[in-house]
VOPAGU-2260 file (C-alpha; in pm, 1 decimal, decimal comma):
REM VOPAGU-2260
SITE   aa  ch    i         X         Y         Z
SITE  LEU   A    0   -2521,3    1749,7     949,0
SITE  GLY   A    1   -2516,8    1497,6    1236,1
SITE  VAL   A    2   -2808,6    1264,6    1300,5
SITE  MET   A    3   -3051,1    1466,4    1090,0
SITE  ALA   A    4   -2840,5    1406,6     782,2
SITE  MET   A    5   -2820,7    1036,1     856,1
SITE  TRP   A    6   -3190,3     965,8     865,7
SITE  ARG   A    7   -3493,1    1076,8     671,1
SITE  THR   A    8   -3708,0    1315,4     867,7
SITE  PHE   A    9   -4051,9    1197,0     977,1
SITE  ALA   A   10   -4203,2    1462,4     751,6
SITE  ALA   A   11   -4045,4    1327,6     430,2
SITE  SER   A   12   -4308,6    1301,3     162,5
SITE  PHE   A   13   -4459,2     970,1      58,6
SITE  CYS   A   14   -4368,0    1043,8    -303,1
SITE  ALA   A   15   -4002,1    1094,1    -218,5
SITE  ALA   A   16   -4000,6     766,3     -28,0
SITE  LEU   A   17   -4139,6     585,6    -331,0
SITE  MET   A   18   -3901,7     761,2    -567,6
SITE  PHE   A   19   -3589,8     655,1    -382,5
SITE  ALA   A   20   -3693,6     334,1    -207,9
SITE  PRO   A   21   -3356,0     181,0    -114,7
SITE  ILE   A   22   -3276,6    -177,9    -194,6
SITE  ALA   A   23   -3123,8    -221,0     151,6
SITE  ALA   A   24   -3051,0     -12,0     460,2
SITE  ALA   A   25   -2703,5     134,7     483,5
SITE  GLU   A   26   -2569,8      57,0     831,6
SITE  TRP   A   27   -2275,1     293,8     825,9
SITE  PRO   A   28   -2222,7     671,5     826,1
SITE  THR   A   29   -2329,6     761,0     474,2
SITE  CYS   A   30   -2317,0    1139,1     524,5
SITE  GLY   A   31   -2020,4    1328,0     661,7
SITE  ARG   A   32   -1993,2    1653,0     852,7
SITE  VAL   A   33   -1939,7    1967,4     643,9
SITE  ASP   A   34   -1858,6    2281,6     841,7
SITE  THR   A   35   -1778,1    2512,7     553,7
SITE  TYR   A   36   -1788,8    2532,7     176,1
SITE  PRO   A   37   -1552,9    2693,9     -74,3
SITE  ARG   A   38   -1674,8    3014,2    -234,9
SITE  ALA   A   39   -1530,8    3135,2    -565,4
SITE  GLU   A   40   -1190,1    2995,9    -463,6
SITE  TRP   A   41   -1072,1    2730,0    -224,1
SITE  ARG   A   42    -906,0    2883,1      82,4
SITE  GLN   A   43    -610,0    2700,8     232,9
SITE  ALA   A   44    -667,9    2601,6     595,6
SITE  ASP   A   45    -394,4    2569,7     857,1
SITE  PRO   A   46    -393,8    2189,5     899,4
SITE  SER   A   47    -235,1    2195,8    1245,5
SITE  ARG   A   48    -507,4    2427,6    1374,8
SITE  PHE   A   49    -762,4    2154,0    1303,1
SITE  GLY   A   50    -558,0    1869,4    1450,0
SITE  TRP   A   51    -372,9    1744,7    1144,1
SITE  ASP   A   52     -18,9    1611,6    1185,7
SITE  GLU   A   53     191,7    1817,6     945,0
SITE  ALA   A   54     494,2    1588,2     973,3
SITE  ARG   A   55     285,2    1296,7     851,5
SITE  LEU   A   56     135,6    1509,2     576,4
SITE  ALA   A   57     492,0    1575,4     464,2
SITE  GLU   A   58     548,7    1199,2     450,1
SITE  ALA   A   59     238,6    1165,1     231,5
SITE  GLN   A   60     366,2    1443,2       4,9
SITE  ALA   A   61     697,8    1264,5     -34,9
SITE  LEU   A   62     511,6     953,4    -154,8
SITE  PHE   A   63     305,4    1169,3    -390,1
SITE  GLU   A   64     614,8    1331,5    -539,8
SITE  ALA   A   65     800,9    1001,7    -579,3
SITE  GLY   A   66     571,2     873,7    -853,6
SITE  GLU   A   67     379,9    1001,5   -1155,0
SITE  SER   A   68      92,0    1159,8    -962,5
SITE  ALA   A   69     -14,7    1494,4   -1107,8
SITE  THR   A   70    -243,4    1628,9    -836,6
SITE  LEU   A   71    -392,4    1554,5    -498,8
SITE  MET   A   72    -642,0    1744,8    -285,7
SITE  VAL   A   73    -751,3    1664,0      68,2
SITE  VAL   A   74   -1068,4    1825,8     204,0
SITE  HIS   A   75   -1177,3    1775,5     565,8
SITE  ARG   A   76   -1524,3    1896,1     670,9
SITE  GLY   A   77   -1510,2    2136,3     376,1
SITE  ARG   A   78   -1168,1    2280,1     464,7
SITE  LEU   A   79    -878,9    2251,3     221,3
SITE  VAL   A   80    -605,6    2062,0     405,4
SITE  VAL   A   81    -355,0    2022,7     118,9
SITE  GLN   A   82    -340,9    2067,5    -256,0
SITE  TRP   A   83     -42,7    1940,2    -452,9
SITE  GLY   A   84      13,7    1988,4    -823,3
SITE  ALA   A   85    -177,5    2189,7   -1083,4
SITE  VAL   A   86    -523,9    2133,2    -935,1
SITE  GLU   A   87    -676,3    2376,7   -1186,3
SITE  GLN   A   88    -568,0    2167,8   -1488,5
SITE  ARG   A   89    -844,1    1973,4   -1663,0
SITE  TYR   A   90    -753,6    1607,9   -1701,8
SITE  THR   A   91    -945,6    1335,6   -1886,6
SITE  ALA   A   92   -1085,9    1161,6   -1580,1
SITE  GLN   A   93   -1168,6     831,2   -1751,1
SITE  SER   A   94   -1418,7     616,7   -1558,1
SITE  VAL   A   95   -1470,7     876,7   -1287,7
SITE  ARG   A   96   -1726,7     990,9   -1547,6
SITE  LYS   A   97   -1972,6     734,0   -1413,4
SITE  ALA   A   98   -1991,8     884,2   -1066,6
SITE  LEU   A   99   -2039,6    1225,7   -1229,5
SITE  LEU   A  100   -2333,8    1089,1   -1429,7
SITE  ASN   A  101   -2485,5     955,5   -1105,9
SITE  SER   A  102   -2600,2    1306,8   -1013,7
SITE  LEU   A  103   -2780,6    1355,0   -1344,5
SITE  VAL   A  104   -2959,5    1020,4   -1313,2
SITE  GLY   A  105   -3072,8    1116,0    -963,1
SITE  LEU   A  106   -3203,5    1449,7   -1087,5
SITE  ALA   A  107   -3389,2    1284,3   -1377,5
SITE  ILE   A  108   -3558,8    1051,2   -1129,5
SITE  ALA   A  109   -3641,3    1338,3    -893,5
SITE  ASP   A  110   -3789,6    1528,6   -1188,4
SITE  GLY   A  111   -4013,7    1230,9   -1266,1
SITE  ALA   A  112   -3858,7    1188,9   -1610,8
SITE  VAL   A  113   -3712,7     843,4   -1535,3
SITE  ARG   A  114   -3798,2     561,5   -1294,2
SITE  LEU   A  115   -3561,8     301,6   -1153,2
SITE  ASP   A  116   -3794,8      16,7   -1247,1
SITE  GLN   A  117   -3839,3     123,9   -1609,4
SITE  THR   A  118   -3710,3    -131,4   -1856,5
SITE  LEU   A  119   -3518,6     -62,0   -2173,8
SITE  ALA   A  120   -3832,7    -171,3   -2359,3
SITE  ASP   A  121   -4035,4      89,6   -2167,6
SITE  LEU   A  122   -3780,6     354,9   -2265,7
SITE  SER   A  123   -3745,8     238,6   -2628,7
SITE  VAL   A  124   -3372,7     183,4   -2576,5
SITE  ASP   A  125   -3216,8     -68,3   -2815,0
SITE  ASP   A  126   -2896,6    -110,0   -3013,8
SITE  THR   A  127   -2788,2    -238,5   -3353,0
SITE  ASP   A  128   -2527,4    -482,4   -3485,6
SITE  PRO   A  129   -2701,6    -672,1   -3327,2
SITE  ALA   A  130   -3031,2    -557,9   -3177,3
SITE  LEU   A  131   -3096,6    -643,3   -2813,6
SITE  THR   A  132   -3286,3    -960,5   -2737,3
SITE  ASP   A  133   -3629,3    -952,6   -2574,2
SITE  SER   A  134   -3470,9   -1068,1   -2249,2
SITE  GLU   A  135   -3204,6    -797,7   -2260,4
SITE  ARG   A  136   -3466,8    -530,5   -2316,3
SITE  GLN   A  137   -3616,4    -623,7   -1979,3
SITE  ALA   A  138   -3311,5    -480,2   -1800,7
SITE  THR   A  139   -3412,2    -187,0   -1580,6
SITE  VAL   A  140   -3252,3     148,1   -1511,5
SITE  ARG   A  141   -3151,3       7,3   -1171,8
SITE  ASP   A  142   -2977,2    -287,6   -1342,8
SITE  LEU   A  143   -2776,9     -47,6   -1558,9
SITE  LEU   A  144   -2680,1     166,7   -1259,4
SITE  MET   A  145   -2548,9    -143,1   -1082,2
SITE  SER   A  146   -2373,7    -280,5   -1393,7
SITE  ARG   A  147   -2601,5    -585,7   -1387,4
SITE  SER   A  148   -2795,8    -559,6   -1713,6
SITE  GLY   A  149   -2679,9    -894,5   -1849,7
SITE  ILE   A  150   -2620,2    -718,4   -2182,6
SITE  PHE   A  151   -2288,8    -812,0   -2342,4
SITE  HIS   A  152   -2324,3    -601,3   -2656,9
SITE  SER   A  153   -2017,7    -418,6   -2786,0
SITE  ALA   A  154   -1966,9     -85,2   -2607,9
SITE  LEU   A  155   -1780,6     231,6   -2696,7
SITE  TYR   A  156   -1470,3     352,7   -2509,7
SITE  GLU   A  157   -1401,3       2,1   -2383,6
SITE  VAL   A  158   -1085,6    -204,7   -2416,2
SITE  GLY   A  159    -893,2    -446,8   -2202,1
SITE  GLY   A  160    -998,3    -709,0   -1951,0
SITE  TRP   A  161   -1358,2    -606,1   -1900,7
SITE  ALA   A  162   -1425,3    -601,9   -2274,7
SITE  ARG   A  163   -1275,9    -951,7   -2301,7
SITE  ALA   A  164   -1479,2   -1074,5   -2004,8
SITE  ARG   A  165   -1802,7    -952,8   -2158,8
SITE  ARG   A  166   -1715,9   -1097,8   -2499,4
SITE  ALA   A  167   -1655,1   -1433,8   -2333,6
SITE  LEU   A  168   -1997,9   -1419,9   -2168,5
SITE  ALA   A  169   -2157,0   -1324,7   -2502,8
SITE  GLU   A  170   -1984,1   -1617,4   -2672,9
SITE  GLU   A  171   -2108,0   -1849,5   -2398,8
SITE  GLU   A  172   -2462,3   -1735,3   -2464,8
SITE  GLY   A  173   -2407,6   -1768,3   -2839,6
SITE  VAL   A  174   -2307,7   -2132,4   -2801,7
SITE  ALA   A  175   -2612,1   -2195,3   -2583,8
SITE  GLY   A  176   -2837,8   -2014,8   -2830,2
SITE  ARG   A  177   -3012,3   -1820,9   -2553,0
SITE  ASP   A  178   -2955,9   -1562,2   -2280,7
SITE  LEU   A  179   -2791,3   -1738,0   -1987,1
SITE  TYR   A  180   -2754,7   -1435,6   -1759,5
SITE  GLY   A  181   -3072,2   -1237,7   -1725,5
SITE  PRO   A  182   -3098,0    -880,7   -1601,1
SITE  GLY   A  183   -2972,8    -850,2   -1244,5
SITE  ALA   A  184   -2820,3   -1198,8   -1237,1
SITE  ILE   A  185   -2448,4   -1117,1   -1234,7
SITE  TRP   A  186   -2219,6    -818,6   -1209,0
SITE  VAL   A  187   -1959,2    -740,0   -1471,5
SITE  TYR   A  188   -1810,5    -395,6   -1527,9
SITE  ASN   A  189   -2004,2    -286,8   -1831,1
SITE  ASN   A  190   -1950,5      26,3   -2039,0
SITE  TRP   A  191   -2260,9     -60,9   -2239,0
SITE  ASP   A  192   -2471,3      -4,2   -1927,6
SITE  PHE   A  193   -2294,1     320,1   -1843,6
SITE  ASN   A  194   -2318,0     458,4   -2197,9
SITE  ALA   A  195   -2685,4     363,3   -2233,0
SITE  LEU   A  196   -2755,1     552,2   -1910,1
SITE  GLY   A  197   -2606,5     857,3   -2078,3
SITE  THR   A  198   -2852,3     812,3   -2364,6
SITE  ILE   A  199   -3141,8     775,8   -2119,0
SITE  VAL   A  200   -3044,5    1091,6   -1928,2
SITE  GLU   A  201   -3007,5    1297,6   -2244,8
SITE  ARG   A  202   -3343,1    1184,0   -2384,3
SITE  ALA   A  203   -3515,5    1254,9   -2051,9
SITE  ALA   A  204   -3364,1    1602,4   -2022,2
SITE  GLY   A  205   -3371,1    1695,7   -2389,7
SITE  GLU   A  206   -3016,3    1818,9   -2340,8
SITE  GLU   A  207   -2664,8    1682,5   -2376,8
SITE  ILE   A  208   -2469,5    1581,0   -2069,4
SITE  GLY   A  209   -2219,2    1869,1   -2085,4
SITE  PRO   A  210   -2461,6    2161,8   -2066,9
SITE  LEU   A  211   -2693,2    1966,2   -1836,0
SITE  PHE   A  212   -2413,4    1897,5   -1586,9
SITE  ALA   A  213   -2293,7    2258,1   -1614,9
SITE  ARG   A  214   -2640,2    2392,9   -1534,9
SITE  ARG   A  215   -2769,3    2146,6   -1274,8
SITE  VAL   A  216   -2448,0    2056,7   -1089,5
SITE  ALA   A  217   -2142,6    2266,9   -1174,0
SITE  ALA   A  218   -2317,1    2604,0   -1143,7
SITE  PRO   A  219   -2484,8    2546,5    -803,7
SITE  ILE   A  220   -2158,2    2432,1    -643,3
SITE  ARG   A  221   -1955,4    2697,9    -827,6
SITE  MET   A  222   -1708,6    2473,3   -1008,0
SITE  GLN   A  223   -1418,6    2692,1   -1112,8
SITE  ASP   A  224   -1298,1    2527,5   -1433,0
SITE  PHE   A  225   -1575,2    2310,9   -1577,9
SITE  ARG   A  226   -1738,0    2414,5   -1906,6
SITE  ALA   A  227   -2016,4    2244,6   -2098,1
SITE  GLU   A  228   -1773,0    2160,0   -2377,1
SITE  ASP   A  229   -1556,2    1965,8   -2131,9
SITE  VAL   A  230   -1774,4    1659,7   -2191,4
SITE  GLU   A  231   -1650,9    1492,5   -2508,6
SITE  TYR   A  232   -1808,9    1204,7   -2695,7
SITE  THR   A  233   -1703,8     909,8   -2901,4
SITE  ALA   A  234   -1959,2     763,6   -3142,2
SITE  ARG   A  235   -1942,9     450,1   -3356,7
SITE  ASP   A  236   -1774,9     643,6   -3639,8
SITE  HIS   A  237   -1493,3     770,5   -3415,7
SITE  PRO   A  238   -1157,5     647,0   -3553,0
SITE  ALA   A  239   -1053,7     507,2   -3214,9
SITE  GLU   A  240   -1375,2     305,0   -3186,0
SITE  GLN   A  241   -1326,1     169,6   -3536,7
SITE  ARG   A  242    -970,0      76,1   -3451,0
SITE  PHE   A  243   -1089,7    -130,8   -3154,5
SITE  ASN   A  244   -1393,5    -269,0   -3341,6
SITE  ASN   A  245   -1634,3    -115,5   -3090,0
SITE  VAL   A  246   -1984,4     -79,3   -3235,2
SITE  SER   A  247   -2284,3      68,2   -3053,3
SITE  ASP   A  248   -2554,2     331,8   -3095,5
SITE  HIS   A  249   -2483,8     468,7   -2745,9
SITE  ARG   A  250   -2214,1     733,0   -2735,7
SITE  ALA   A  251   -1947,6     731,5   -2466,1
SITE  TYR   A  252   -1932,3    1057,7   -2270,9
SITE  VAL   A  253   -1595,7    1154,7   -2120,4
SITE  PHE   A  254   -1529,8    1438,3   -1873,6
SITE  ASP   A  255   -1224,3    1661,3   -1879,8
SITE  ILE   A  256   -1230,1    1802,3   -1527,5
SITE  SER   A  257    -993,3    1960,6   -1277,8
SITE  THR   A  258    -899,3    1818,3    -940,7
SITE  ARG   A  259   -1038,4    2117,8    -755,9
SITE  ASP   A  260   -1373,3    2076,3    -930,1
SITE  LEU   A  261   -1380,5    1704,8    -849,7
SITE  ALA   A  262   -1313,8    1800,7    -487,6
SITE  ARG   A  263   -1625,2    2020,2    -492,9
SITE  TYR   A  264   -1826,8    1730,9    -634,5
SITE  GLY   A  265   -1690,1    1498,8    -367,5
SITE  LEU   A  266   -1782,9    1750,0     -97,3
SITE  LEU   A  267   -2135,4    1770,6    -240,4
SITE  TYR   A  268   -2170,5    1394,3    -196,7
SITE  LEU   A  269   -2004,2    1393,0     145,6
SITE  GLY   A  270   -2283,3    1627,7     255,7
SITE  CYS   A  271   -2546,9    1400,6      96,3
SITE  GLY   A  272   -2625,0    1639,9    -186,5
SITE  ARG   A  273   -2644,7    1967,9       8,9
SITE  TRP   A  274   -2446,1    2279,7     -75,1
SITE  ARG   A  275   -2476,4    2591,8     141,1
SITE  GLY   A  276   -2828,6    2504,8     247,6
SITE  GLU   A  277   -2947,3    2406,2    -101,2
SITE  GLN   A  278   -3035,7    2044,3    -178,0
SITE  VAL   A  279   -2860,4    2020,2    -515,9
SITE  ILE   A  280   -2891,2    1639,6    -537,4
SITE  PRO   A  281   -3165,0    1458,5    -340,4
SITE  GLY   A  282   -3016,7    1324,7     -17,3
SITE  ASP   A  283   -3206,9     997,2     -42,8
SITE  TRP   A  284   -3060,0     945,7    -389,3
SITE  VAL   A  285   -2705,4     986,1    -256,5
SITE  ARG   A  286   -2772,1     739,5      26,1
SITE  GLU   A  287   -2935,6     483,4    -200,3
SITE  SER   A  288   -2654,7     514,0    -454,9
SITE  ILE   A  289   -2397,2     391,8    -205,4
SITE  VAL   A  290   -2584,5      89,1     -76,4
SITE  GLY   A  291   -2349,9    -171,0    -217,4
SITE  ARG   A  292   -2419,4    -519,6    -339,9
SITE  ASP   A  293   -2147,8    -782,0    -346,3
SITE  THR   A  294   -2013,9    -795,9    -701,0
SITE  ARG   A  295   -1929,6   -1163,3    -661,3
SITE  GLU   A  296   -2286,7   -1264,1    -584,5
SITE  GLY   A  297   -2418,1   -1518,8    -831,8
SITE  ARG   A  298   -2089,7   -1562,3   -1017,7
SITE  ARG   A  299   -1927,5   -1898,9   -1073,6
SITE  ALA   A  300   -1586,2   -1962,0    -925,6
SITE  ASP   A  301   -1427,8   -2001,1   -1269,4
SITE  GLN   A  302   -1532,6   -1653,5   -1385,4
SITE  GLN   A  303   -1305,1   -1352,5   -1367,4
SITE  ASP   A  304   -1264,0   -1195,7   -1024,6
SITE  THR   A  305   -1438,6    -859,0   -1029,3
SITE  GLY   A  306   -1163,6    -673,8    -845,6
SITE  PHE   A  307   -1424,7    -474,8    -650,1
SITE  GLY   A  308   -1580,0    -554,6    -315,1
SITE  GLU   A  309   -1922,3    -406,2    -381,5
SITE  TYR   A  310   -2089,6    -178,9    -634,1
SITE  GLY   A  311   -2376,8      65,1    -583,5
SITE  TYR   A  312   -2522,4     303,0    -841,3
SITE  LEU   A  313   -2215,8     397,7   -1048,3
SITE  TRP   A  314   -2005,7     415,2    -729,0
SITE  GLN   A  315   -1764,2     152,2    -600,4
SITE  LEU   A  316   -1816,3      72,3    -230,9
SITE  ASP   A  317   -1517,6     -41,9     -28,6
SITE  GLN   A  318   -1619,2    -235,6     280,8
SITE  PRO   A  319   -1365,3    -331,9     548,0
SITE  GLY   A  320   -1237,2    -676,1     455,3
SITE  THR   A  321   -1342,7    -653,7      89,6
SITE  ALA   A  322   -1179,0    -323,6       2,0
SITE  HIS   A  323   -1026,4    -286,2    -342,0
SITE  PHE   A  324    -781,0     -21,3    -222,7
SITE  GLY   A  325    -684,3    -217,0      89,7
SITE  LEU   A  326    -664,1      77,1     330,0
SITE  GLY   A  327    -779,4    -125,6     629,2
SITE  LEU   A  328   -1030,2     137,7     738,1
SITE  ARG   A  329   -1275,5      82,0    1020,8
SITE  GLU   A  330   -1583,1     190,9     821,8
SITE  PRO   A  331   -1678,8     178,0     452,9
SITE  MET   A  332   -1594,7     445,6     200,7
SITE  TYR   A  333   -1709,3     494,3    -156,0
SITE  VAL   A  334   -1493,6     561,4    -455,6
SITE  ALA   A  335   -1498,9     670,7    -818,9
SITE  SER   A  336   -1195,8     536,4   -1001,5
SITE  GLY   A  337   -1066,4     575,4   -1354,8
SITE  ASN   A  338    -793,0     413,4   -1557,7
SITE  ARG   A  339    -428,7     494,2   -1475,9
SITE  GLY   A  340    -488,8     673,7   -1146,9
SITE  HIS   A  341    -791,4     901,8   -1139,6
SITE  VAL   A  342    -961,1     841,7    -803,9
SITE  MET   A  343   -1210,7    1028,9    -587,2
SITE  PHE   A  344   -1248,1     894,0    -232,9
SITE  ILE   A  345   -1546,8     984,0     -13,2
SITE  ILE   A  346   -1487,8     872,5     346,9
SITE  PRO   A  347   -1794,9     980,9     546,9
SITE  TYR   A  348   -1694,4     865,8     894,7
SITE  LEU   A  349   -1374,1    1070,6     867,8
SITE  ASP   A  350   -1558,5    1365,1     701,1
SITE  LEU   A  351   -1299,8    1339,3     426,6
SITE  VAL   A  352   -1271,4    1383,7      49,9
SITE  ILE   A  353    -948,9    1292,6    -129,6
SITE  VAL   A  354    -900,2    1338,4    -504,6
SITE  HIS   A  355    -599,5    1202,5    -695,6
SITE  GLN   A  356    -532,2    1250,6   -1066,9
SITE  VAL   A  357    -265,4    1175,9   -1322,1
SITE  ALA   A  358    -181,5    1390,0   -1625,0
SITE  THR   A  359    -411,1    1227,2   -1880,9
SITE  VAL   A  360    -441,3    1506,7   -2135,1
SITE  GLY   A  361    -579,6    1554,6   -2482,6
SITE  GLY   A  362    -926,6    1415,1   -2432,1
SITE  VAL   A  363   -1067,2    1145,1   -2660,4
SITE  SER   A  364    -941,7    1262,8   -2997,9
SITE  MET   A  365    -779,3     994,9   -3212,1
SITE  GLU   A  366    -453,8    1191,0   -3205,8
SITE  ALA   A  367    -448,9    1206,9   -2826,2
SITE  GLN   A  368    -538,0     840,9   -2783,9
SITE  ALA   A  369    -276,7     734,1   -3039,3
SITE  ARG   A  370     -15,5     949,2   -2869,5
SITE  ARG   A  371     -95,8     797,8   -2531,2
SITE  ALA   A  372     -78,4     449,6   -2685,4
SITE  THR   A  373     257,6     504,7   -2856,9
SITE  GLU   A  374     432,9     739,1   -2615,0
SITE  GLY   A  375     277,8     613,8   -2297,5
SITE  SER   A  376      74,2     803,2   -2040,5
SITE  PRO   A  377     147,4     867,6   -1673,4
SITE  GLU   A  378      10,2     593,0   -1453,2
SITE  VAL   A  379      -7,7     540,9   -1078,3
SITE  SER   A  380    -114,7     198,7    -954,3
SITE  ASP   A  381    -397,9     147,0    -708,5
SITE  GLN   A  382    -140,6      18,4    -461,6
SITE  ALA   A  383      66,6     336,6    -489,0
SITE  ILE   A  384    -243,0     553,0    -450,0
SITE  SER   A  385    -340,8     348,0    -145,0
SITE  ARG   A  386      -2,7     418,8      14,1
SITE  ILE   A  387     -44,5     793,2     -41,5
SITE  VAL   A  388    -400,8     793,2      92,6
SITE  ALA   A  389    -307,7     578,6     393,5
SITE  ALA   A  390     -30,9     826,0     474,2
SITE  VAL   A  391    -281,3    1113,5     452,3
SITE  ILE   A  392    -524,2     933,9     683,7
SITE  ALA   A  393    -239,5     865,6     927,0
SITE  ALA   A  394    -213,9    1245,6     960,5
SITE  HIS   A  395    -589,1    1283,2    1024,1
SITE  PRO   A  396    -698,2    1413,7    1367,4
SITE  GLU   A  397    -877,4    1081,9    1429,3
SITE  ALA   A  398    -601,0     861,5    1291,0
SITE  ASP   A  399    -579,1     656,7    1610,9
SITE  THR   A  400    -928,6     514,7    1549,7
SITE  ALA   A  401    -946,0     539,9    1170,0
SITE  PHE   A  402    -800,8     199,4    1092,3
SITE  ALA   A  403    -961,3    -131,8    1177,3
SITE  LEU   A  404    -641,3    -315,7    1262,7
SITE  ARG   A  405    -434,0     -51,6    1438,4
């Protein structure tokens, strides 16, 4: 891809420039080099032939096998370096779902069905119990993509610290009797935003996320395991949502997806949306999606630490010095992460995709969620994943210059 993939060509159309006008210029390698693509099956490369240190890869594998990791795939310039575990098994990928939706939002915008500056009022998007306020309905599609809507309404498929943080902000506004945090003002990880984007995409396409993703994304890049029915939903009448008192009109969409299919998706983004000469996702959309904005901007010191360095459009951006995973890399990377250890790393300057999953099985049925709650579910901490990934990068052909502090 080289320089041509890094910059828009002079002949890019005026309409495309308007459609994906970035909020800031990315000053780092946002596209990686892809020399080859998998066909019907991934083909195992000989790592040593391409400069990888096999002894260090063995050290990374030992770390992988020491914990509860289920799978890991490493893809370098499109070549399969290693695959450990049952990479064909579909796992419930939790919040990785948001990065998967990113492609469908980009396609809806490219199709002219949605605009970034459209407000919820423009799109007739609301909620009940309670309805959105007039101020909240001024949140734009861009605000939702960046988790900055300022909407603290109950959301489906949400528990834990982020739900509590948003409830606290809602209570603060309730005491004040007005909206204190308008659209775009602050960042807080917000499943309401992510779920409402699903609603917007489905209305724009006239199709549910599962078949839409299968047709527009999975088919062009020849995903091996994904089926339209692998996107499950929870609605307000789902027993698990009732158990957690989550109430919203916007369904939560959840992907069951294999590691080897996530690796294809990661490779698609590493190449800025191109797959074997076809522009599956607009390249400008990929680049704009990973222009991060500091998640701490505009927040008071007494509010909960976000835990992320920066956030783009449904992707987490890890900058050197503010990185959530603490790898100490020389250049930024971007990441999709899900609860308990589902992570997809895109590291453009190393031309690298790394996917890690844990054995979260059973989807979103009440039985599966109850079983995971009572019997436990495999979990690998971010710190443990970071150690595995750092060991993989230490085996990389450019390991001597990969890290900022080495």
